[in-house]
N, C-alpha and C positions, 0 to 999 in steps of 0.2 A: 434625464436618464442618469443613473448613478454610475460613476466611472469605475473601471476595473481596479484602479489603484486604491480608491477608497474602500472598495469591497475587500480587496486583499489585505489592506491595513487592518480593517476590522477583524477579518478572519484570523490573521496572525496574532492580533491582540487577544482575541478570545481563546485561541489555542494556547497561547502563553499562559494565560490565567488558568486554564484548565490543567496544563502540564505542571505548573508550579503549585497549585492549590489542591486540585482534585486527586492527582496521582498518589501523593503520600497518604491521603485520607482513605483510599480504598483498602489499605492494609488494616485499618482499625475496625472494631466491631461495635463501638458504642453508638448511641443515637446522636451524640453531639457532632461527631464528624459528618454525619449525614446531613444535619441541619446546615453546617458550614458549607458543605458541598452544594446544597440547594441555593444558598446565598451566592456562592461563586458562580453558579450557572446563571442566576439572575443578573449578576454584574456583567457576565460575558454577553448575555443577550442585550442588556442595556447599552453596552459598549457598541454593539453592532447597530443598534437603533440610532445612537448619537452620531456614529461615524457614517453610516450608510443612509439613515433617514427613512428606512422602510420597516415598519412594525413587523412585517412577515418574517424578515431576517431574524429579528429578535426572538419571535415566537418559535422559529425553527431551531434556534440554538437552545432555548430553554427546554424544548420538547425532546431534544436529542438525548438518548440514553448514553451515548459514548461520544463526547466532543472530539473534534479533530485534534490530533497531537500537534505540538509545535513543529515537529519534524515535517509533518504534512504541510503545514502552513509555509515553512521555509522552502520546501520543494516547489510549491505553487508559485511562490514569489520568485524563485530562481527561473522558473519557466517564463514568467511574465517579463522578467528583466532580459531574458534572451531575445524576446521579441521587441522590447522597447528599452534598450540599454542606456538611454540618455536621461533617465530619471534619477536625479541625485537623491530625492526623498526615498525612492525605492531601495537604492543601495544602502542608505543610512538605516532604513528599516531592517534590511537584511543583516547589516552589521550588528544591530541591537539584538536581533533574534539569535544570531550565531553566538553572541556573548552569553545569552541566556542558556544556550546549550553547552557552554563551556568550550566552544570551538574558537580558540583565540586567534589562530592563524587565519582562519576563514573570515572572522570578524574584521581583522585588520585589513585584509584584502578588500573587503566590501567597503569599509570606510575610506580606504585609499581611492577607490573609484568615485565615491561620493565627493571627496575633496576635489578631485580633478574636474568634476562636473560643476561644483559649486564652491569655488575657492574663496568666495567672500561671504559665506554663510557662517557666522560665529558659532552657532550651535553645533553644526556638523564638524567644524574645525576642532572644537573642544572635545567632542565625543571621539573623533578620530585619534586625537593625541592621546587620550586616556586609554583607548583600546590598544594603541601601539605600545604604550608603556606596560599594559597588562600582559602583553604577549612577549615582552622583552625579558632577557635574563635579569634577575634582580629587580624587576618592575621599574627599570630605568627609563626616563624620558630621553630619547636620543635627540640629536640636533634638529631633525625634521619635526619631531613632535613639539619641541620647544618653539620652533619657528611658527608652527600652526597656532600655538597658544598665544604667542606675541601678536600675531596678526588678528586673532579673534579679540584680543584685549584692545587692540587699536580700533577695531571696528565697533566694539561694544564695551567701552571703558567701565560700564556699570556691571559687567559680568563678574560676579563674585567667584564663580567656579574657575574661570580662566585665570584670574589673579591668584587664587589659592594654588592652583596647579603650577603656575609659573614659579611661585615661591618654592614649591616642593622640588621642581626640576633644578632650580638654582642651588638649593641645599644639597641635592645629590651631587652637584659639581663642585661643592666646597665653596661656592660663591655666597657666603652667609650674609655679608653686608647687603648685597643686592637682593637676596631673598627677603631680608627684613624690610627693605625699602618697598618691595612689591607688596608685602602684606600690610605694611603701614598705610598704603594707599587705600586699602579696603576698609579700614576701621570706620570711617564716617558713614559707610553704607550699611553696617551690620547692626542687628539687634544687640542690646546690652549683654546678654548671655553669650552670644557668639563672639562679640568683640572681646569679652574677657578671656575666652578660650584662645582667641588668636593672639592676644597680647602676651600670653604665656609662651607661645611659639616664637613670637617676635623677640621676647627676652632671651630665649635659648639661642636664636640665630645671632642676635647682637653679641651675646657672650662668646659664642664660637668665633665671631669675627674680631673679638677684642675691642668691641665698642662699649662705651658707657651705657648704663640703663637709659631707656628712652624717657624723657620728661615730657609729659603731655600738657598742652594748654587746654583747659576745659572750655567747652563751648559756653557762651553766655546764656544764662537762663532766660527763657521766654517769660513774658508777662504771666504772672500767676503760677509759674513753675518754681518749685522749691528745690531744684537741683542744687547740690552743695559740693563745692570744690574743697578738697582736703589735701594738704601737703604733709607727708610723713618723712621724718629724717632722724638721724642720730644727732645728739648734742655735739657741738664742736669739741674736738679732742677725744671723742668716744669712738672706738672701733668695735666692730662686731667680733665677738669671741668665735674662733674657728669652729668650736663645737656646735655653733648655731648656724653654720654655713648653709645647711639644707632646711632651715626653719621656714615657716610660713608667717606672713603678716596679714592679719585681718584688720580691715578698716570698717568701723562699726558706728552707726547712728542709731540711737534708741530714745524712747520717751523718757524725759527726766522724771525721776522718782516713780517710774513705772516698772513693768515687768522687764526682765533681762533680755527677752526676745528682741532682736534688732528689727527696726523698721527698714533698714538698708544695710547691706554688708557686701564687701568685696574681699576677695582672697587673692594674694599675690606672693610670689617667691620673695623671701627676704633679701635675696641677692639683688633685687631691683631697687632697693633703697639707695638714695632718696627717691620718692615717687610722688606724683601728683595725680589724684584720681577725682572723678566726679561721681558722687552718689546721687541716685535718683529713684523714682518709683520702680524702675526695671530691676533694681537691686534688692527689692523686698523679698524675703523668704515666704511671706504670706500676702497674697493679693488684697486681703481684707484689711491689712494694716500697712500703710505706705507713708513715705516721707511727706507727701503733699497734704496729708490729713492733719499734720501737726503744725503748731505755731512756734514750737521751741523743741530743740533736740539736744541730746548730750552725745558728743562725738569722742571716740577713743580708738586707739590702735593697740593691737596685741600681737606680740611675737610668740609663736607656738612652735616648739620643737617637734611635737607630735603631729601637728597639722590638723588636730581635731577642733571642731567648731566650739565645743564646750570648753570652758576655761579649765586648765590643768594647774596643779600647784606650782610647777616650775615656769609657767608662762610669765612673760614680762609685759606690762602695760604702760602706756603713756598716762600722764595726768589727764583726766577727762576735761573736755571743754564744752561749756553750755553756750549755745547760740540761738538767736531768734531767726525765724525764717520769714521771708527770703533773706539770705545773707550774702553781702557783697564781698568778693575776694575769698581766697582760700583760708580755711581753718588750719592753723599750724599745730601739729602734734609731734612731740619730740621724745625720743627714747634716750634716757641717760645711762642705760646699760642694756645688754651686756657689752 
């Protein structure tokens, strides 16, 4: 027999989908919104089937001319919680639903109940902390929200969301060095693109804390991996012109004597120099042309005041260095000006 809680979860999910997708479509008169609406109804019915396991429920949803509103689903959920208030998952579902309705205070109260019932559930702790911050003036994480995040991180150290939010909470408090440390712990778990974006935030936090730029030790390349470590710096006795303080540095690997399109590229604030990066297939702007496909590459770094990927007349480049792959040790690129 299907439980009441599974049925309610499915109903609220379907109602949320209808509220968020179907409602704005009813105002349009074209055929395209109608098609999207039909797809949304199919998704809602499919969600009921997956959650409840009864094809009849899916068919009833798809056949309905007017799906239940999210408000109706919330009301039913509140009634169920009044009868069975010890369900942490029910309170968390209510919190998510209230957030979808924009009722921040009610969402916070629901998540508070969920945390009291499941104080060691990392997912609920993170959601509760985020809801609490959304409802607070200035979107600030208060001490209790930060405590929940730290506890979630201790329970599930691999939780990227908890680590990211801890860093935000610390930055809000002016604890920039601690925020940078929290974010640095996430870097090994992230995809290359996400890691690059986080490194920029780490650089900002370290700068605000008065710390030097972070120097990374690249991970050793696995067998058959053409990952390439590159070190970029200014020549001894050379200082950056203040006019270039907000410049961008591009670290580029490209095919020797080939097209100018890079096979791998990373973009960093010039304020991070000197820096050590690792170029790999994840840094390719084109999946069909990657570093691992080449036996030899030309590596160069470029300072760009405009921040544009295409070379501009005022840009400054290092001398290019040609290396065979795989290459042991970092390639050294040196700016002799500005």
